[in-house]
C-alpha positions, 0 to 999 in steps of 0.5 A, spaced: 061 455 536 068 451 535 065 446 539 059 445 534 064 445 528 068 440 531 062 436 532 060 436 525 067 435 523 067 428 527 060 427 525 061 427 517 067 423 518 063 418 522 058 418 516 063 417 511 066 411 514 059 408 515 057 408 508 057 402 504 063 401 500 062 400 492 064 393 490 070 394 485 068 392 477 072 387 474 072 383 468 070 375 468 077 373 466 079 377 472 074 374 477 079 368 480 083 373 483 078 376 487 075 370 491 072 371 497 071 379 496 065 383 494 065 385 487 061 387 481 063 382 474 061 386 468 061 383 461 057 380 455 053 374 457 055 368 453 049 363 455 043 363 460 041 356 461 037 352 466 038 345 469 032 340 470 033 342 477 031 349 476 038 352 477 039 358 472 046 359 470 048 366 467 055 364 463 060 370 461 067 369 457 064 363 453 059 357 453 058 352 458 063 348 459 068 353 457 066 359 461 070 363 465 065 366 470 058 365 472 052 367 476 047 362 479 040 363 481 037 357 485 030 354 484 028 358 490 030 365 488 028 363 480 021 367 481 024 373 482 028 373 476 023 374 470 026 375 463 033 372 465 034 369 459 033 375 455 040 377 458 044 373 453 048 377 448 048 383 453 053 387 457 051 385 464 054 387 471 053 382 476 054 384 484 056 379 490 061 375 493 065 371 489 066 364 490 069 358 487 065 352 485 068 346 481 074 351 479 070 356 476 068 363 480 061 364 481 056 369 484 050 366 487 044 371 486 038 372 490 036 379 488 034 382 481 038 388 484 044 384 483 044 384 476 044 391 472 044 391 464 049 396 461 
C-alpha cells in the first residue's frame, strides 16, 4: 500500500511539472520588458490595418505609428483570421512569443487560438 501511495505521489508531481505553463497577462505598454518570453498581451485594439502586401496589423496603445504593441498576421496565415477587422475598439488578448521589430514589441499570429476577445 505504501508503495502505491508513493508511486501516485510521484506521478502527480510529474504531471504537474509537465503541464504547460500559463502565459502571464500584461498590458501593451509593459510588453517591451518581456521580449523573448511567452506572454499574453491584453488591451483595447486601437487600429486594425492591412498592407498592400497582405500583412495585417492589430495595434494596441495608439494608431500606427504611435502604437505601443501590435499583433502581426502574415499573408500566408490571413485566411485563418476572418473578421479580424472587427476587433478594433474591443478588449482583446493576444498570446505568443514577444519579439522586437523596428523598436516595437510584437507577437506573430499564426492561429486564431492566439486571439481572445474579452
